[in-house]
C-alpha positions in Angstrom: -7.8 97.1 -45.8 -7.2 97.9 -42.2 -11.0 98.6 -41.9 -11.6 95.2 -43.2 -9.3 93.6 -40.8 -10.6 95.6 -37.9 -14.5 94.0 -39.3 -13.1 90.9 -39.6 -11.5 90.9 -36.2 -14.4 92.2 -34.2 -16.7 89.6 -36.0 -15.0 86.6 -35.0 -14.0 88.0 -31.3 -18.1 88.4 -31.5 -18.6 84.9 -32.4 -16.6 83.3 -29.6 -17.6 85.5 -27.1 -21.3 84.5 -28.0 -20.2 80.6 -28.1 -18.0 80.5 -24.5 -21.0 82.8 -23.0 -24.0 80.3 -24.4 -22.2 77.5 -22.9 -21.1 79.0 -19.9 -25.0 79.7 -19.2 -25.8 76.0 -20.0 -23.0 74.4 -17.9 -22.7 76.8 -14.9 -24.2 74.6 -12.5 -22.3 71.7 -13.6 -18.9 73.4 -13.7 -17.0 75.8 -11.9 -17.2 79.4 -13.0 -13.4 80.4 -13.1 -12.5 78.3 -16.0 -15.2 80.3 -18.1 -14.4 83.4 -16.5 -10.8 83.3 -17.4 -11.4 82.3 -20.8 -14.0 85.4 -21.1 -11.7 87.7 -19.4 -8.7 86.8 -22.0 -11.2 87.5 -24.8 -12.0 90.8 -23.0 -8.4 91.9 -23.0 -7.8 91.2 -26.4 -10.7 93.5 -27.5 -9.1 96.4 -25.5 -6.0 96.1 -26.6 -7.4 96.3 -30.2 -9.2 99.4 -29.1 -6.3 100.9 -27.8 -4.8 100.4 -31.4 -7.5 102.4 -32.8 -7.2 105.4 -30.3 -4.4 107.5 -28.9 -1.0 107.4 -30.4 -1.5 104.2 -32.0 -4.7 105.2 -34.0 -2.8 108.7 -35.2 0.0 106.2 -36.4 -2.5 104.1 -38.1 -4.5 107.0 -39.4 -2.0 108.8 -40.7 -0.3 106.0 -42.3 -3.4 104.8 -44.2 -5.3 107.8 -44.5 -8.7 106.5 -42.7 -9.9 106.9 -39.2 -9.1 110.2 -37.7 -7.4 110.5 -34.6 -9.6 110.1 -31.3 -8.9 109.3 -27.7 -12.9 108.2 -27.2 -12.4 104.5 -26.9 -15.6 103.8 -28.9 -14.8 106.2 -31.7 -17.0 107.4 -33.7 -21.0 106.3 -34.1 -21.6 103.3 -36.6 -21.2 99.7 -36.5 -18.4 99.3 -35.2 -19.4 101.2 -32.1 -22.5 98.6 -31.8 -20.1 96.1 -31.9 -17.9 97.5 -29.2 -21.2 98.0 -26.9 -22.2 94.5 -27.3 -18.7 93.2 -26.1 -18.6 95.7 -23.3 -21.8 94.2 -22.1 -20.9 90.8 -22.3 -17.8 91.6 -20.2 -19.9 93.6 -17.7 -22.0 90.3 -16.9 -18.9 88.2 -16.6 -17.5 90.6 -14.4 -20.5 90.6 -12.2 -20.9 87.0 -12.3 -17.0 86.4 -11.1 -17.8 89.3 -8.0 -21.1 87.4 -7.2 -19.5 83.7 -7.2 -15.7 83.3 -7.2 -14.3 85.5 -4.7 -16.6 84.8 -2.1 -16.0 80.9 -3.1 -11.9 81.5 -2.5 -13.1 82.8 0.9 -15.2 79.8 1.2 -12.6 77.3 0.1 -9.9 78.5 2.6 -12.5 78.2 5.1 -13.1 74.6 4.4 -9.5 73.7 4.4 -9.0 75.1 7.5 -12.4 73.1 9.0 -10.8 69.7 6.9 -7.7 70.3 8.7 -8.7 70.3 12.1 -11.4 67.4 11.0 -8.5 65.2 9.6 -6.6 65.4 12.7 -9.3 64.3 14.9 -10.1 61.3 12.4 -6.6 60.6 12.7 -6.7 60.5 16.6 -10.1 58.5 16.3 -8.1 55.7 13.7 -5.5 55.7 16.3 -7.6 54.8 19.3 -9.9 52.2 17.0 -6.5 50.6 15.6 -4.8 50.4 19.3 -8.4 48.9 20.6 -8.6 46.4 17.3 -4.7 45.8 18.0 -5.2 44.8 22.1 -8.5 43.0 21.5 -8.3 40.6 18.4 -7.5 37.0 19.2 -4.6 36.8 17.0 -1.2 37.5 18.0 -0.2 40.9 16.8 3.3 42.2 17.2 5.3 45.5 15.3 8.7 44.9 14.7 11.5 47.5 13.8 12.5 46.1 10.5 16.6 47.3 10.6 17.5 45.1 13.7 14.2 43.2 14.0 13.3 44.6 17.8 9.8 44.2 18.9 8.4 47.4 19.8 4.8 46.5 20.5 2.7 43.3 21.3 -0.8 42.6 22.0 -2.3 40.4 24.3 -3.0 37.6 21.8 0.8 37.6 21.4 0.9 36.9 25.3 -1.6 34.3 25.3 -0.2 32.4 22.2 3.5 32.7 22.9 3.7 32.8 26.6 6.1 36.4 26.9 4.1 39.3 28.2 4.7 42.9 26.7 7.1 43.9 29.2 9.2 41.0 28.4 8.9 41.0 24.8 9.4 44.6 23.9 13.1 45.7 23.2 14.1 42.3 22.5 13.9 40.2 19.3 12.4 36.9 18.7 15.6 35.2 18.6 16.2 36.4 22.0 13.2 34.9 23.1 14.3 31.9 21.4 10.4 31.5 19.5 12.0 30.3 16.3 12.3 26.5 15.8 13.8 27.0 12.1 15.7 30.4 11.9 16.0 30.0 8.0 12.3 31.1 7.9 12.9 33.9 10.0 15.7 34.7 7.3 12.7 34.5 4.6 10.4 36.3 6.6 12.9 39.4 6.2 13.5 38.7 2.6 10.2 38.6 1.4 9.6 41.7 3.1 12.4 43.5 1.9 11.8 42.5 -1.9 8.0 43.0 -1.8 7.1 44.7 1.2 4.5 41.7 2.0 4.8 38.3 3.2 2.3 35.7 3.4 1.2 32.0 3.7 4.5 31.3 6.2 3.3 28.6 8.3 6.4 28.2 11.2 6.6 26.5 14.3 7.4 28.2 17.2 8.6 27.5 21.1 6.2 28.5 23.8 7.8 29.7 26.9 7.6 26.5 28.8 9.1 24.3 26.1 6.0 23.1 24.3 5.1 24.0 20.5 2.6 25.5 18.5 2.0 26.2 14.8 1.0 29.7 13.3 0.0 31.3 9.9 1.9 34.6 9.4 1.1 37.3 7.5 3.4 40.8 7.7 3.1 44.0 6.0 6.1 46.4 5.7 5.5 49.9 6.5 7.3 53.7 7.1 7.0 55.9 9.9 8.9 59.3 9.6 12.3 57.9 8.3 12.2 54.2 10.0 11.2 51.1 8.8 8.5 48.7 10.6 6.6 45.5 9.8 3.4 44.5 11.3 3.1 40.8 11.8 -0.2 38.9 12.1 0.0 35.3 13.6 -3.0 33.0 13.5 -2.7 29.8 16.0 -3.2 26.9 13.5 -1.9 24.5 16.1 -5.3 22.3 16.1 -5.7 22.7 12.1 -2.3 20.9 11.8 -3.0 18.6 14.0 -6.3 17.8 11.9 -4.1 17.4 8.8 -1.5 15.2 10.7 -4.1 12.9 11.6 -5.7 12.8 8.4 -2.4 12.1 6.9 -1.4 9.6 9.1 -4.9 7.8 8.8 -4.3 7.7 5.3 -0.9 6.6 4.9 -1.9 3.8 7.8 -4.7 2.8 5.2 -2.5 2.6 2.3 0.2 0.8 4.3 -2.3 -1.6 4.9 -3.3 -2.0 1.2 0.4 -2.7 0.0 2.1 -6.0 0.1 4.1 -6.6 2.5 4.6 -8.4 5.6 2.8 -7.5 9.3 6.1 -6.9 10.2 6.9 -3.9 7.6 3.4 -2.7 8.0 4.0 -2.0 11.8 7.7 -0.7 11.0 5.6 1.9 9.0 3.3 2.5 11.9 6.0 3.4 14.2 7.1 5.8 11.6 4.0 7.5 11.3 3.3 7.9 15.0 6.8 9.3 15.2 5.8 12.1 13.0 3.3 13.0 15.1 4.8 12.5 18.7 7.9 11.0 20.3 8.3 7.5 20.9 11.8 6.7 20.6 10.5 3.3 22.3 7.3 1.2 21.0 6.2 -1.9 20.9 2.8 -3.6 19.7 1.5 -6.8 21.5 -1.1 -8.9 20.0 -3.1 -11.4 22.0 -3.9 -15.1 21.1 -7.0 -15.6 22.2 -6.5 -19.6 21.7 -3.6 -19.6 24.1 -4.5 -16.4 26.2 -0.8 -15.3 25.7 0.9 -12.2 24.2 3.4 -11.8 21.5 5.4 -9.1 20.0 5.2 -8.8 15.8 7.3 -5.3 16.5 9.1 -3.9 19.5 12.0 -1.3 19.5 13.5 -0.6 22.7 16.8 1.3 24.2 16.9 -0.6 27.3 14.1 -3.1 28.3 14.2 -6.9 27.1 10.7 -7.3 25.7 9.7 -11.7 25.6 11.4 -13.2 22.4 8.6 -15.7 23.0 4.8 -15.5 23.7 4.1 -14.8 27.5 0.9 -14.1 29.4 2.5 -10.6 30.7 0.4 -10.7 34.1 1.3 -7.9 36.3 2.3 -5.7 33.3 0.8 -2.3 32.2 0.3 -3.9 28.7 -2.1 -6.7 30.3 -3.8 -4.0 32.7 -4.5 -2.0 29.5 -5.8 -4.9 27.5 -7.8 -5.8 30.4 -9.5 -2.7 31.2 -9.8 -1.7 27.7 -8.9 1.8 28.5 -6.2 4.3 27.3 -3.6 4.8 29.8 -0.5 7.6 30.2 1.4 6.9 33.5 4.7 8.6 35.0 6.6 7.0 37.6 4.4 8.1 40.4 1.1 7.1 38.6 3.0 3.9 38.3 3.5 3.4 42.1 0.3 4.2 42.8 -0.7 1.1 40.6 1.5 -0.9 42.1 0.2 -0.3 45.6 -3.1 -0.3 44.2 -2.1 -4.1 43.4 -3.2 -3.7 39.5 0.2 -4.2 38.5 3.8 -5.1 39.5 7.4 -3.9 38.7 8.9 -5.9 36.0 11.4 -4.7 33.2 13.5 -1.4 33.2 11.9 1.2 34.8 10.7 4.3 32.8 9.6 7.9 33.3 7.0 7.9 31.2 4.5 5.3 29.8 1.6 5.4 27.2 -0.3 2.4 26.0 -3.7 2.0 24.0 -5.9 -0.9 23.4 -6.2 -2.0 19.7 -10.0 -2.5 19.2 -11.9 -3.5 16.3 -15.9 -3.5 16.4 -16.0 -6.5 18.4 -13.1 -7.5 20.2 -9.7 -6.3 21.2 -6.9 -7.6 19.4 -4.2 -6.1 21.2 -2.0 -3.0 22.9 0.1 -0.4 21.1 2.2 1.1 23.8 5.6 3.5 23.9 7.7 4.6 26.8 10.7 6.9 27.5 13.7 6.7 30.0 14.3 10.2 30.4 12.6 13.0 31.5 12.8 15.0 28.3 9.5 13.6 27.0 6.4 13.5 29.0 3.1 12.0 27.8 0.0 13.9 28.6 -3.5 14.0 27.3 -2.8 15.4 23.9 -0.6 12.5 23.3 -3.4 9.8 24.8 -5.9 11.4 22.6 -4.1 11.1 19.2 -2.9 7.4 19.9 -6.5 6.7 20.5 -7.3 8.4 17.6 -5.3 6.5 15.0 -5.7 3.1 17.4 -8.8 1.8 15.6 -7.1 2.4 12.2 -4.0 0.5 13.2 -6.2 -2.3 14.5 -8.1 -2.6 11.3 -5.0 -2.4 9.3 -3.2 -5.3 11.9 -6.6 -7.4 11.3 -6.5 -6.7 7.8 -2.9 -7.9 7.3 -3.1 -10.5 9.6 -6.0 -11.9 7.3 -4.1 -11.5 4.3 -1.1 -13.5 5.4 -3.4 -16.2 6.7 -5.0 -16.0 3.0 -1.2 -16.4 1.6 -0.5 -19.3 3.7 -3.8 -21.0 3.1 -3.2 -20.5 -0.5 0.4 -21.7 -0.2 -1.0 -25.0 1.5 -3.2 -25.7 -1.1 -0.9 -24.6 -3.9 1.4 -27.4 -2.3 -1.3 -29.9 -1.8 -2.5 -29.4 -5.5 1.0 -29.4 -7.3 2.1 -32.9 -5.4 -1.4 -34.5 -5.6 -1.0 -38.1 -7.2 -4.1 -37.0 -9.5 -4.2 -34.3 -12.3 -6.3 -31.5 -11.8 -7.4 -29.5 -14.5 -10.3 -26.7 -15.4 -12.4 -27.4 -18.6 -14.4 -24.4 -20.1 -18.2 -24.8 -21.2 -16.6 -25.7 -24.6 -14.4 -28.6 -23.4 -10.8 -26.8 -23.6 -8.6 -28.0 -20.8 -6.6 -25.7 -18.5 -3.9 -27.7 -16.3 -4.0 -26.6 -12.6 -0.8 -28.9 -11.5 1.7 -30.9 -12.5 -0.1 -33.9 -13.1 -2.7 -32.0 -14.8 -0.3 -32.0 -18.0 -0.9 -35.6 -18.9 -3.8 -33.7 -20.8 -2.1 -30.8 -22.3 -3.5 -27.4 -23.5 -6.3 -28.2 -25.6 -9.4 -29.7 -26.2 -10.2 -32.6 -24.0 -11.7 -35.1 -26.8 -8.6 -34.6 -29.0 -6.1 -36.4 -26.4 -8.8 -39.0 -25.7 -8.2 -42.4 -27.6 -10.7 -42.8 -30.7 -12.3 -45.5 -29.3 -13.0 -44.1 -25.8 -14.3 -40.8 -27.2 -18.0 -41.7 -27.2 -17.9 -42.8 -23.4 -16.2 -39.5 -22.4 -18.4 -37.4 -24.4 -21.6 -39.2 -22.9 -20.0 -38.9 -19.5 -19.1 -34.9 -19.8 -22.7 -34.1 -21.2 -23.8 -35.9 -17.7 -21.7 -33.5 -15.9 -23.0 -30.3 -17.8 -26.8 -31.7 -16.7 -25.7 -32.6 -13.2 -24.1 -29.5 -11.5 -21.7 -30.1 -8.4 -22.4 -34.2 -8.9 -18.9 -36.0 -9.5 -19.1 -38.2 -12.8 -16.7 -40.9 -13.4 -15.3 -42.1 -17.0 -12.8 -44.2 -17.6 -11.0 -44.6 -20.9 -7.7 -43.9 -22.4 -5.5 -40.9 -23.4 -2.9 -40.6 -26.1 0.5 -39.8 -24.8 4.1 -39.8 -26.0 4.8 -43.1 -24.5 1.5 -44.7 -26.0 -1.9 -45.3 -24.6 -2.2 -44.5 -21.0 -5.4 -46.0 -19.0 -6.8 -43.1 -16.7 -10.0 -42.1 -14.8 -11.5 -39.1 -15.6 -14.0 -37.3 -12.7 -16.2 -34.7 -13.6 -17.5 -31.9 -11.3 -19.6 -29.3 -13.0 -19.0 -25.7 -10.9 -19.8 -23.9 -14.2 -22.4 -22.0 -11.8 -19.9 -20.9 -9.1 -18.3 -17.6 -9.5 -15.3 -18.3 -8.0 -14.6 -21.4 -10.9 -16.9 -20.9 -14.0 -15.9 -24.1 -15.4 -15.8 -28.2 -15.1 -13.3 -29.3 -12.4 -11.6 -32.5 -13.6 -9.4 -34.8 -12.0 -7.4 -37.0 -13.8 -6.3 -40.5 -12.1 -3.5 -42.4 -14.2 -4.7 -46.1 -13.8 -1.5 -47.4 -15.4 0.0 -48.3 -11.6 -3.2 -50.0 -10.8 -3.7 -51.9 -13.8 -0.3 -53.2 -13.3 -0.8 -54.1 -9.6 -4.0 -55.6 -10.4 -2.4 -57.5 -13.0 0.1 -58.6 -10.3 -2.4 -59.2 -8.0 -4.2 -61.6 -10.9 -0.9 -63.3 -11.1 -0.4 -63.8 -7.3 -3.5 -65.3 -7.2 -2.7 -67.4 -9.8 0.5 -68.4 -8.1 -1.7 -69.0 -4.9 -3.9 -71.5 -7.0 -1.0 -72.7 -8.3 0.8 -73.4 -5.2 -2.6 -75.1 -3.6 -2.8 -77.5 -6.7 1.0 -78.0 -6.1 0.1 -78.9 -2.9 -2.6 -81.3 -3.7 -0.8 -83.0 -6.6 2.4 -83.5 -4.4 0.5 -85.2 -2.0 -1.5 -87.3 -4.3 1.7 -88.3 -6.0 3.9 -89.0 -2.7 1.5 -91.5 -1.7 2.2 -93.7 -5.1 5.6 -92.6 -5.2 6.4 -94.0 -2.1 5.1 -97.6 -3.1 7.2 -97.1 -6.0 10.5 -96.1 -4.0 10.0 -99.1 -1.7 9.5 -101.5 -4.2 12.5 -100.4 -6.3 14.5 -100.9 -3.1 13.3 -104.5 -2.8 14.1 -105.3 -6.1 17.5 -103.7 -5.5 18.1 -105.7 -2.7 17.5 -109.0 -4.9 20.3 -107.5 -7.6 22.5 -110.9 -7.3 19.6 -112.8 -8.7 19.0 -110.0 -11.6 21.4 -109.9 -14.4 23.7 -106.8 -14.9 21.6 -104.9 -17.3 18.6 -105.1 -15.1 20.4 -104.2 -11.9 21.3 -100.6 -13.9 17.8 -100.2 -15.1 16.5 -100.6 -11.3 19.2 -98.1 -10.3 18.0 -95.7 -12.9 14.3 -96.0 -12.0 15.5 -95.3 -8.5 17.3 -92.3 -9.6 14.4 -91.1 -11.2 12.1 -91.9 -8.2 14.1 -90.1 -6.0 14.0 -86.9 -8.8 10.3 -86.9 -8.3 10.3 -87.4 -4.7 12.4 -84.4 -4.5 10.3 -82.1 -6.7 7.5 -83.0 -4.5 9.3 -82.1 -1.6 10.1 -78.8 -3.3 6.5 -78.5 -4.5 5.3 -78.9 -0.9 8.1 -76.0 0.4 6.9 -73.8 -1.9 2.7 -74.4 -1.3 3.5 -73.7 2.1 4.4 -69.9 1.5 1.3 -68.6 3.2 2.0 -70.5 6.4 2.7 -68.9 9.3 5.0 -71.3 10.7 8.1 -70.4 12.0 11.1 -72.5 12.7 14.7 -73.4 12.1 15.6 -73.6 8.3 18.5 -75.2 6.7 19.5 -72.2 4.1 21.5 -74.5 1.6 18.1 -76.6 1.5 16.4 -73.7 0.4 18.9 -72.6 -1.8 19.0 -75.8 -3.5 15.2 -76.3 -3.7 15.1 -72.7 -5.6 17.6 -73.6 -7.5 16.0 -76.7 -8.7 12.4 -75.1 -9.2 14.0 -72.4 -11.3 16.4 -74.6 -13.2 14.2 -74.8 -16.6 14.1 -70.9 -16.4 17.9 -70.4 -15.9 18.8 -73.6 -18.1 18.5 -71.2 -21.6 19.1 -67.6 -20.5 22.1 -68.0 -18.1 24.7 -70.2 -16.3 24.3 -70.8 -12.8 27.2 -70.3 -10.2 26.8 -71.8 -6.8 29.0 -70.4 -3.9 27.7 -71.3 -0.4 29.6 -71.2 2.7 30.5 -73.8 5.2 29.0 -74.1 8.4 26.3 -72.3 8.0 24.1 -72.4 11.0 20.1 -73.0 11.0 18.1 -69.7 11.1 14.5 -69.3 12.7 12.1 -68.3 9.7 9.3 -69.4 7.2 10.9 -72.0 5.2 8.2 -71.5 1.9 8.6 -67.7 1.7 12.4 -67.3 2.0 12.0 -70.0 -1.0 9.8 -67.7 -2.7 12.0 -65.1 -2.4 15.1 -66.7 -3.7 13.1 -68.3 -6.6 11.8 -64.6 -7.7 15.4 -63.4 -7.3 16.3 -66.3 -9.6 14.1 -65.8 -12.2 14.3 -62.3 -12.3 18.2 -62.2 -12.6 17.6 -64.6 -15.7 15.4 -62.6 -17.3 17.3 -59.4 -17.0 20.5 -60.8 -18.5 18.3 -61.9 -21.6 19.9 -59.2 -23.5 23.8 -60.2 -22.6 25.6 -62.1 -24.9 25.6 -65.9 -24.3 29.6 -65.8 -23.0 28.7 -63.2 -20.4 25.3 -64.6 -18.9 25.6 -65.8 -15.4 23.6 -65.9 -12.7 25.3 -66.5 -8.7 23.4 -68.2 -6.2 25.6 -67.0 -3.2 25.2 -68.5 0.4 26.5 -67.9 3.8 
């Protein structure tokens, strides 16, 4: 049994050694030698241990126990198959040991030498890197500083930091940014330290800093935390983005101005928004806009905000003012008190209004003309308007001028629309719009007489053909008015109207037939009155002629009756009564003729003294037949009424019309309550 185990053990070892050795030969150029050498040595040690078991004391024990293999102190043992296997194993082990002596042991010395050389090279590289970093730190155009994290003390700055902040390296090192007064918003500094504490990095922080001297600048900060020994520091790189911020703010301002101009609102509201927009870009506590009226050659102030100066509340020419100077020259101007005095001495301007320390103004220009001036002024030395402010206002002035012009145009258009609407709504004629099919759309209250429907549906059936013919004629003759008369059906009956068609179907702004509807009811009534008046004139003329013709024979009748009456003693009593009755009748005819002559002279332009009582009696006499069957006439005349100057015929006509109208108005009253009063003075 031990012999079988021994043979099996050597067989397995031989296969394992052979496999590892072949793999080693195939991969010795790709892999280090010592891993394979270690494995082969471990196998060789196992084989040596096996050989030791077979020889010496262990071999005696083994041989004595199993009766196999006599005791021997020779490692190879007796000649045979086991000896051949051992020889092969020893040969392989010799090759491996030779390989190790040739490559691995020298490699250990080479590796240690390389480590020493590498350490010296790293030190040199570190020195080179340090010099490169220092050069980059000092020459970069961005501001860079190294700050101790624990207390925020600055330990190093570069030239860009000095150029950007105004503080030199000797002044900044050993102090904090708070001591230097750099931060405008200290909360942003706290945010920077919080981000570095949590993540070790801070990006996209864009604070605004105070520059030494009082001006401001914008920066984009990037900071990173690092450790040196036991101390924590952070490196901050600041890039000046003042110009970028300025351009962004200008673009935003232009957009807001254009947006405000497009919104509904008055010019006053637009200019107030312009003031707020400019105030976001620069200090403008006192601000006004003066617009020029070319028709009257004066300025007016649609918007003004000022702490001290009283700007004109009414339009003025502003001769001798800085505003007029900028408008006249067409050039932007920023001036302080000494500069203003120079202009005064040069005769360009004169002192007026409250004195200010700094004034700035730009002309508001459109493509073809200057429409006004935008100006701001400051009464304290805290604000000084400089070239940058002048450039900013000049940049936005054109947009403001166009916005003002647009808003003025919109207000003028709205005013024109209001006037047009007022005229249309108060027009005596109705105005409607017809589409191509004849559908009515009223445009003013007068057009409601036709309603909102089809035109021919509201036309009197007898006039439909005429109206349709005129409408077809209007369709055939664009822009030419076509007149038609007819009647329309309304709630109170048939109303005569005049229809005027104007075909504007080809006009893009109208796309319809404009229809003017003129109510002829009053005109028809007026025509009837005029006709009646003409008839009255004719009747008056006829009455005058008849009165003249009657008056001549009537004179003979009256004269003859008077002669007969003088002979009354010679006639009987009955004949005398007849003569008296005839005289009364003749007198009555004479009075009627006289009244006819009075009213026939109504159009005469003769004026003279008039007996009012006589005129009243004549009118009552003429209206007696009209009143008799309708009302009861009561005469109440005054006494001692003087004569008045006037036209007797016209006054009589007035009284006659009053009496007749009063009698007709009383027609619906009960007989007991009907009365008409003729009241005199």
